[in-house]
N, C-alpha and C positions, 0 to 999 in steps of 0.2 A: 559176440557184439557184430551188429549188421552196420553198413558203411553209412544208414542216415541216421543209426543212433549215435556214431561216433562224432560227428560235428552238430548236434544237437545243442543250442544253448541255453543256459540256464535263463530264469525269468529275470535274477538278478543280473546277470550280463548280457540280458537283451536292455534291462533297463540304464546299465552303466554305459552302453555304447548308446542307446538314443541321448543321455544325456550328454555325452561327449559330440554328437553330431551337431546338438542345438549351440552348446559352448563355442563351435567354430563361428559362429554369429553376434558375438556375444556385443560386438561396438553397435551392429543395427538395432539391437535389443536396450542397449543403454540411450543411443538415440531415440528410440520409440518411447521409453520411458519419460525421458526429458521431456522430449513435446508433450507428451500427456500432462504432465506436472505445468506444464508452462501452458498451457491451454485449459486446466483446469483452474489456472490461478487467477487467469485473466477475466475467464467466466465467473467467478466466485467472488471476486473485487470488485465488479461492476454494481454495486447495490445502492440503493435510494433510501437513504433513513430520514423521515421526514417527524423530528418533534418541536411541542408546542410547548412553551413555559415562560416565564418570564424572568427577567435577568436584572438581578441588582446592580445598582452601580452609585457611584457617590456623586453626590452633586455640591456645587461650590458657590457661593454668592460670592458675588462683584461689586463692588461699590468704588463710584468716585471719591475719589479726596477733596474736591473742590466743584463747585456746581457752576454751570455755563452751556453753553451750546457746542455741540461736536463739532469741529472744522475738518477731521479726516480721518479716517480709521485706517489701522496699519497692520492690521490683522485680518484673516480672511476665515468663513465660517467652517469648523473643523480644522482648524490649523492649531497644534500642540504650542504652549505658550511658557514662558517659566516666569517663575519668581521675580515682580521690580521690572517686568517689562512693559515699555507702553505699548498702550492698545490702541488710544484715541488720542487725537490733539482738542483740547477744547477751546 
């Protein structure tokens, strides 16, 4: 056996050495992978979706219990009210 053949590494040993050297930088690789997923997540969630359709909603009839002129209104447009709440003063 000559000296060059004595220290020749097999391909499996070369792969193992290459892989071991790359694993020394695993924190850097982890940060790079994490940064990739963060950028991908931000870019993929900024989509605008436009949908056209009809929304069904319940309608309720409101009627006065007596007739007269309205003196003052106690609620505003869009305000939620509960049952038996006074809405206007006649």
